[in-house]
C-alpha positions in Angstrom: 6.0 40.0 -26.8 4.9 36.5 -25.6 5.1 33.5 -27.8 1.3 33.2 -28.0 1.1 36.9 -29.2 3.7 36.3 -31.9 1.8 33.2 -33.0 -1.5 35.1 -33.2 0.1 37.8 -35.4 1.8 35.2 -37.5 -1.3 33.2 -38.2 -3.3 36.3 -38.9 -0.8 37.0 -41.6 -1.1 33.4 -42.8 -4.9 33.8 -43.3 -4.4 37.1 -45.2 -1.9 35.4 -47.5 -3.9 32.2 -48.0 -4.4 32.9 -51.7 -0.6 32.8 -52.2 1.3 29.6 -53.2 3.3 29.6 -50.0 3.8 31.4 -46.7 7.2 32.5 -45.4 7.5 31.6 -41.7 9.6 34.0 -39.6 12.8 32.3 -38.4 11.9 32.8 -34.8 8.6 30.9 -35.3 10.2 27.8 -36.8 9.7 24.9 -34.3 12.7 23.4 -32.5 10.7 20.1 -32.0 7.4 18.8 -33.2 5.4 15.8 -32.1 3.0 14.4 -34.7 0.6 11.5 -35.2 -0.1 11.2 -31.5 -2.8 10.9 -28.9 -2.0 14.2 -27.2 -4.0 14.5 -24.0 -3.7 18.2 -23.0 -5.6 18.3 -19.7 -7.0 21.5 -21.1 -10.9 21.4 -21.1 -11.0 23.8 -24.0 -9.1 21.3 -26.2 -8.7 18.0 -24.4 -7.2 16.1 -27.4 -4.9 16.9 -30.2 -2.8 15.2 -32.8 0.4 17.3 -32.8 2.4 19.8 -30.8 5.1 22.3 -31.8 7.8 23.6 -29.4 9.7 26.9 -29.7 12.4 28.1 -27.3 11.3 25.6 -24.6 7.7 26.5 -24.7 4.6 25.1 -26.4 4.0 27.1 -29.6 1.0 25.3 -31.2 -1.4 22.5 -30.3 -3.4 21.1 -33.1 -3.4 18.6 -36.0 -0.6 17.5 -38.3 -1.5 20.0 -41.0 -1.4 22.9 -38.5 2.0 21.9 -37.2 3.5 21.4 -40.7 3.7 25.2 -41.2 6.2 25.5 -38.4 8.6 22.8 -39.5 12.0 24.0 -40.8 15.2 22.2 -41.9 16.5 21.9 -38.4 13.2 21.0 -36.6 13.4 17.7 -34.7 10.4 15.6 -35.6 9.1 12.9 -33.4 6.4 10.6 -34.9 4.4 9.4 -31.9 2.7 6.7 -34.1 -0.4 6.9 -31.9 1.5 7.0 -28.6 0.3 9.3 -25.8 1.8 12.7 -25.1 0.9 14.4 -21.8 2.0 17.3 -19.7 4.7 15.9 -17.5 3.7 14.8 -14.0 3.9 16.8 -10.8 4.1 15.2 -7.4 2.5 17.1 -4.5 4.6 15.3 -1.8 8.0 14.0 -2.9 11.2 13.7 -0.7 14.0 14.0 -3.3 16.7 14.6 -0.8 15.7 12.0 1.7 14.7 9.5 -1.0 18.0 9.9 -2.7 19.7 9.1 0.6 17.4 6.1 1.1 18.2 4.5 -2.3 21.9 5.1 -1.6 21.7 3.2 1.7 21.3 -0.4 2.7 17.9 -1.3 1.3 15.8 -4.0 2.9 13.3 -3.6 0.1 10.3 -4.4 2.2 11.6 -7.9 3.0 8.8 -9.8 4.8 10.7 -12.7 6.4 13.1 -12.2 9.4 15.6 -14.5 7.8 15.7 -12.4 4.7 16.1 -9.2 6.8 19.1 -10.8 8.6 20.7 -11.9 5.3 20.4 -8.4 3.8 21.8 -6.8 6.9 24.8 -9.1 7.0 25.4 -8.5 3.3 25.4 -4.7 3.9 27.7 -5.1 6.8 30.2 -7.1 4.7 30.0 -4.6 1.8 30.5 -1.6 4.1 34.0 -0.3 3.9 33.9 0.9 7.5 35.5 -0.9 10.4 33.8 -3.3 12.7 32.5 -0.5 14.9 31.1 1.8 12.2 27.4 2.4 12.0 25.1 0.3 9.7 22.1 2.2 8.4 19.4 0.3 6.6 16.0 1.4 5.4 12.7 0.2 3.9 12.0 -2.1 6.8 8.5 -3.5 6.4 6.6 -3.2 9.7 4.5 -6.2 8.9 7.5 -8.5 8.8 7.1 -9.1 12.5 3.9 -9.7 14.5 2.1 -6.4 15.4 4.9 -4.5 13.7 7.2 -5.0 16.7 10.4 -6.9 16.2 12.0 -8.8 19.1 14.4 -6.7 21.0 17.2 -9.3 20.7 17.0 -9.7 17.0 19.5 -7.0 16.1 21.6 -7.5 19.2 22.2 -11.1 18.3 23.2 -10.2 14.7 25.4 -7.3 15.7 26.4 -7.4 19.4 28.9 -4.6 19.2 28.3 -2.6 16.0 25.6 0.0 16.1 22.7 -0.7 13.7 19.8 1.6 12.7 17.0 0.2 10.6 14.4 2.8 9.4 10.8 1.8 9.0 9.4 2.2 5.5 7.1 4.9 6.7 10.0 7.0 7.9 8.4 7.6 11.3 10.3 4.9 13.3 13.8 3.6 13.9 14.6 0.1 15.1 18.0 0.0 16.7 20.2 -2.4 18.6 21.7 -2.0 22.1 25.0 -0.8 20.7 23.2 2.1 19.0 21.2 2.9 22.1 24.5 3.1 24.1 26.2 5.3 21.5 23.2 7.6 21.8 23.3 7.6 25.6 19.8 6.1 25.8 19.0 3.8 28.8 15.9 2.5 30.5 15.5 5.8 32.4 15.8 8.2 29.4 12.6 10.2 29.2 10.5 10.4 26.0 11.3 13.6 24.1 8.5 16.0 23.3 6.4 14.5 20.4 8.4 11.3 20.5 8.3 7.8 22.0 11.0 5.4 23.2 9.2 2.0 23.1 9.6 0.0 26.3 8.8 -3.5 27.3 5.4 -3.4 29.2 6.7 -5.8 31.9 10.4 -4.8 32.5 10.2 -1.2 31.3 13.4 -1.7 29.2 13.9 0.2 26.0 13.1 -2.3 23.1 15.1 -0.5 20.4 12.0 1.0 18.7 12.1 4.8 18.5 9.1 6.8 17.2 8.7 10.3 15.8 11.1 12.9 17.4 12.8 10.1 19.5 14.7 9.1 16.3 16.6 12.4 16.6 18.3 11.0 19.7 19.8 8.5 17.4 20.6 10.6 14.4 22.4 13.2 16.5 25.1 10.6 17.2 25.3 9.0 13.7 28.0 9.9 11.2 27.5 13.3 9.6 26.1 13.5 6.1 27.9 16.2 4.1 26.5 18.6 1.6 28.5 16.9 -1.1 26.6 13.7 -0.2 23.3 15.5 -0.2 24.0 16.9 -3.7 24.6 13.4 -4.9 21.4 12.2 -3.3 19.4 15.0 -5.1 20.9 14.3 -8.5 20.2 10.6 -8.1 16.6 11.2 -7.1 15.9 13.7 -9.9 17.2 11.3 -12.5 14.8 8.7 -11.1 11.9 11.2 -11.3 12.6 11.9 -14.9 12.4 8.2 -15.7 8.8 8.4 -14.4 8.0 11.6 -16.3 8.0 13.8 -13.2 9.4 17.3 -13.6 7.6 19.2 -10.8 7.2 18.5 -7.1 6.6 19.9 -3.7 9.6 18.9 -1.5 8.4 18.9 2.1 10.3 19.5 5.3 13.7 21.1 4.5 15.8 23.3 6.7 17.4 26.3 5.0 20.8 24.6 4.6 19.2 21.6 2.8 16.9 23.9 0.8 19.9 26.0 -0.5 21.3 22.9 -2.2 18.4 22.7 -4.6 18.8 26.3 -5.6 22.5 25.8 -6.1 21.9 22.9 -8.4 19.3 24.9 -10.3 21.7 27.9 -10.7 24.3 25.5 -12.0 21.8 24.1 -14.6 21.8 20.7 -13.0 18.4 20.4 -11.5 15.9 20.2 -14.4 12.9 20.3 -12.0 10.4 22.9 -10.8 10.2 22.7 -7.1 8.3 24.2 -4.2 10.2 23.7 -1.0 8.1 23.4 2.2 10.5 24.6 4.9 10.9 23.8 8.6 13.6 25.1 10.9 15.1 21.6 11.7 14.3 19.3 8.8 11.5 16.9 7.8 11.8 14.4 10.6 11.1 16.9 13.3 7.4 16.7 14.2 6.6 20.2 15.3 8.3 23.7 15.3 8.3 26.8 17.4 8.7 30.6 16.7 11.8 29.9 14.7 9.6 29.2 11.8 9.1 32.9 11.2 12.8 33.5 11.1 13.2 30.6 8.7 10.5 31.8 6.3 11.9 35.4 6.4 15.1 34.0 4.9 13.4 31.9 2.2 14.8 33.9 -0.6 18.2 32.4 0.2 16.8 29.0 -0.9 15.1 30.3 -4.1 16.2 30.4 -7.7 14.6 30.6 -11.2 12.8 27.2 -10.8 12.9 26.7 -7.1 10.4 28.5 -4.8 10.2 28.3 -1.0 6.9 30.0 -0.1 5.7 27.0 1.9 6.1 25.5 5.4 5.6 21.9 6.4 3.6 21.3 9.6 3.1 17.9 11.3 -0.1 17.7 13.4 0.3 14.0 14.1 2.4 11.0 13.4 1.2 7.6 11.9 -1.4 5.1 12.9 1.0 2.1 12.8 3.0 3.2 15.8 0.1 4.9 17.7 1.5 8.4 17.2 -1.6 9.6 15.2 -4.3 10.3 17.8 -7.8 9.3 16.7 -11.3 10.5 17.6 -12.1 7.0 18.9 -9.5 5.1 20.9 -7.2 2.5 19.4 -8.6 -1.1 19.8 -5.2 -2.3 21.1 -5.0 -1.0 24.6 -1.2 -1.6 24.7 -0.6 1.2 22.1 1.4 4.0 23.7 -0.3 6.9 21.9 1.0 10.5 21.6 -1.1 13.6 21.8 -1.4 15.9 18.8 1.8 17.8 18.2 0.3 21.3 18.8 -2.3 22.7 21.1 -5.2 23.8 19.1 -4.8 27.5 19.9 -1.1 27.5 19.0 -1.7 25.7 15.7 -4.4 28.3 14.7 -2.1 31.1 15.7 0.7 29.7 13.5 -1.7 29.3 10.5 -2.9 32.9 10.9 0.7 34.2 11.1 2.0 32.2 8.2 -1.0 32.9 5.9 -0.5 36.7 6.6 3.1 36.4 5.5 2.1 34.8 2.2 3.2 31.3 3.1 1.4 28.2 1.8 0.9 25.7 4.6 1.7 22.0 3.9 0.1 19.9 6.6 0.9 16.3 7.4 -2.3 14.9 8.8 -3.0 11.1 9.1 -5.7 10.5 11.7 -9.2 11.9 11.9 -8.4 13.8 15.1 -5.4 15.5 13.6 -7.2 16.3 10.4 -10.1 17.8 12.3 -7.7 20.0 14.3 -6.0 21.2 11.2 -9.3 22.0 9.5 -10.4 23.9 12.6 -7.1 25.9 12.5 -7.7 26.6 8.8 -11.2 27.7 9.6 -9.9 30.1 12.3 -7.3 31.4 9.8 -10.0 32.1 7.2 -12.1 34.0 9.8 -9.1 36.1 10.8 -7.6 36.7 7.4 -10.3 36.0 4.8 -9.5 34.1 1.6 -6.0 34.5 0.1 -4.1 33.2 -2.9 -1.9 31.0 -0.7 -2.1 27.4 -1.7 -2.7 25.6 1.5 -2.6 21.8 1.3 -3.2 18.8 3.6 -1.4 15.5 2.7 -2.0 11.8 3.5 -5.5 12.1 4.8 -5.7 8.5 5.8 -8.8 8.5 8.0 -11.2 11.5 7.8 -14.2 12.0 9.9 -17.2 12.0 7.5 -18.5 15.4 8.7 -15.1 16.9 7.8 -15.0 15.8 4.2 -16.9 18.9 2.8 -14.7 21.3 4.7 -11.8 21.0 2.2 -13.9 22.6 -0.5 -15.4 25.2 1.9 -12.1 26.3 3.2 -10.3 26.0 -0.2 -7.7 23.5 1.1 -6.0 21.2 -1.5 -6.4 17.5 -0.5 -3.2 15.6 -1.4 -3.5 11.8 -1.4 -1.0 9.0 -2.0 -3.4 6.9 -4.0 -1.0 4.0 -4.2 -1.8 3.3 -0.5 -5.5 3.0 -1.2 -5.8 -0.7 -1.6 -5.6 -3.7 0.8 -1.8 -3.9 1.0 0.1 -5.4 3.9 -0.4 -2.5 6.3 -4.2 -2.5 5.6 -4.4 -6.2 5.9 -2.0 -7.0 8.8 -1.1 -4.0 10.9 -4.2 -1.7 10.9 -7.1 -4.0 11.6 -6.0 -5.1 15.1 -5.1 -1.5 15.9 -8.3 0.2 14.8 -10.7 -2.4 13.4 -11.7 -3.2 9.8 -14.5 -0.6 9.7 -12.1 2.3 10.1 -9.6 0.7 7.7 -12.4 0.5 5.1 -12.8 4.3 5.3 -9.2 5.0 4.5 -8.3 7.5 1.7 -11.8 8.8 0.7 -10.6 10.3 -2.5 -13.9 10.3 -4.4 -15.8 11.6 -1.5 -13.6 14.6 -1.1 -13.5 15.1 -4.9 -17.3 15.0 -5.2 -17.6 18.0 -2.9 -15.7 20.1 -5.5 -12.4 20.2 -3.6 -9.2 20.2 -5.5 -7.4 16.8 -5.4 -3.6 16.4 -5.9 -1.5 13.3 -5.8 1.7 12.9 -3.9 3.7 9.7 -3.8 5.5 10.3 -0.5 8.5 8.7 -2.1 10.7 7.1 -0.8 8.1 6.0 1.8 6.2 4.7 -1.2 7.0 4.0 -4.9 7.5 7.1 -7.1 5.9 5.4 -10.1 2.8 7.4 -11.1 1.3 4.5 -13.1 0.9 2.3 -10.1 -0.8 5.1 -8.2 -3.0 5.9 -11.2 -4.2 2.3 -11.5 -5.0 2.1 -7.8 -7.0 5.3 -7.9 -9.1 3.7 -10.6 -9.4 0.2 -9.0 -8.6 0.4 -5.3 -7.0 -3.0 -5.8 -3.5 -4.5 -5.9 -1.9 -3.1 -9.1 0.7 -5.9 -9.3 -1.6 -8.9 -9.1 -4.8 -7.2 -10.4 -6.7 -9.4 -8.0 -7.7 -9.8 -4.4 -9.8 -7.6 -2.2 -10.8 -4.0 -2.9 -10.6 -1.1 -0.5 -14.0 0.7 -0.6 -14.9 0.6 -4.3 -17.0 3.7 -3.8 -13.9 5.8 -3.5 -12.7 5.0 -7.1 -12.2 8.0 -9.4 -12.0 8.2 -13.2 -8.9 8.5 -15.3 -9.4 12.1 -16.3 -9.6 13.2 -12.7 -6.5 11.2 -11.8 -4.5 12.8 -14.6 -5.7 16.3 -13.6 -4.7 15.6 -10.0 -1.2 14.5 -11.1 -0.6 17.5 -13.5 -2.8 20.6 -13.4 -3.7 20.4 -9.7 -0.1 20.0 -8.6 0.8 23.0 -10.8 -1.9 24.9 -9.0 -0.6 23.9 -5.6 2.8 25.2 -6.6 1.3 28.5 -8.0 2.5 27.5 -11.4 -0.8 26.8 -13.1 -0.1 29.5 -15.7 3.2 27.9 -16.7 2.8 24.1 -16.5 0.3 21.4 -15.9 -1.5 21.3 -19.3 -0.5 21.5 -22.9 -1.4 25.0 -24.0 0.4 27.6 -26.1 3.0 29.7 -24.2 3.3 27.2 -21.3 6.6 25.5 -20.7 7.2 22.4 -22.7 7.4 20.1 -19.8 6.0 16.9 -21.4 6.1 13.2 -21.2 5.6 10.5 -24.0 4.1 7.2 -22.9 4.4 3.8 -24.7 0.6 3.4 -24.6 -2.6 5.5 -24.5 -4.0 5.2 -21.0 -7.5 5.8 -22.2 -7.6 2.9 -24.7 -6.0 0.1 -22.7 -7.6 -2.2 -20.0 -7.1 -0.5 -16.7 -5.0 -3.4 -15.3 -2.3 -2.5 -18.0 -1.8 1.0 -16.7 0.7 -0.1 -14.1 2.8 -1.6 -16.9 3.1 1.8 -18.7 6.6 3.1 -19.4 7.8 6.6 -20.1 9.6 6.9 -23.4 10.6 10.5 -23.2 10.6 13.3 -20.6 11.1 16.9 -21.6 11.8 19.8 -19.4 11.5 23.3 -21.0 11.6 21.4 -24.3 14.9 19.6 -23.6 15.0 15.9 -23.4 16.0 14.9 -19.9 15.1 11.2 -20.3 14.7 9.0 -23.4 13.9 5.3 -23.6 14.3 4.1 -27.2 11.7 6.2 -28.9 12.2 6.0 -32.7 12.3 9.3 -34.7 10.6 9.1 -38.1 10.1 11.4 -41.0 7.0 13.6 -40.7 4.2 12.9 -43.1 1.0 14.9 -42.8 -2.1 12.9 -42.9 
């Protein structure tokens, strides 16, 4: 018998016994934890707001007012007086790299340093701190492309810093490596090395020499020669990333682009009781940095049960159709303005992409598409349209993520084809890429059309939000504020990126909770505060609906609960319950 059914029977008995002086509550109905005196935003249209919530056995038992909840309080019930603070369903993230992000924050961080001198200082400091010898590899990440003109650092910069020790610097977008000559030599790359499929080795336009910039699959030529990362290392990375997610109230996510070996680590942590996350893993045969795949994808998905556990599912596949605009690897419908850009073609022929979509959909697999440019987005939508013609509608939760530049005529197709549109809304303001890198490449008019969140939402399509951490900040409150303002969330000033694409707070919160749950096929279990759903909840230090919008980015999580257990607490006082 479900918790909701037990509650229905119990409160029926309460009504029948209303004339008595007291009601005896069955022991199994006594709440483990109650929240009272709060601004409870449920994301449930039937009851959007409440004052109190009771939890029993890791699930939500009752949503109502203080008087309702009082009947479920026993001598051992934990009582949290919210004192007007906001309680929400915990956040989901529709595109979050926990494994990769944990590795990034465990590496040498350049932290988006904008000045070459600062980059040099940080690299030297990492080299001195490294316990390896003078010939060991240095791996740094979060290099800001805009720190050098046109996003292209001088070839000799790293060579002069480290003439003998191999250095690999990863761009903050994760789609490029910047390496020195020593790293090129270790990897066996010279001026005659051909570009790999779906990759580019940047070369000097005059001399033809490799500059040290490696794009898309070309980075695999480097990683194949770098020191091996062990599974023990990877488990540490995941634990570190999950702890960070809990600090931001995130307890559910889609983790895109894992091979089976990597995916099994998440299931192992869950089986050991160490994960405390609900995850949908989007698989690829080779890992997230491989642009495309081949027929091995079917063998990989056939073994997906090996990577699944009670809270980890793997009924999804990640597909790259293009790269990114900043290095020219995202083909566009109109050419790049900069004729020097060495652009790649789309990663799949159109007929092959459609065939994969049809085959995966028939196997019950949800397709998770990386699509940045308008040409790649159109090709993916065409493939989805062919899939729908061949297979009809299904309950698979197909999703396209990033969606930086969409052709206007393609905007209504997300709703018509029932494709979830996943945006990283934190990118949707005039930040450094949008101000410095993109205008010379594609012109200000196309930049102004970036991330058309409201236009897609207005068609009735389902919107989800994915941070793409660690490419971008994991903090939901920064992304929420930008979705509302399309302006810098730190300075709360400066230019706005297409104000017509702003959306309202209720829509943003739905995108960050209920819609991510839907994308994971968990809408009956999480994503809103309703009886019998898991008690995956977050307490905020302020009510987002009652503060000025520019204060949203300052919001802090006070408590995160996963199945009713506190997995993160930041100084929330516990007070005696007093019914109002």
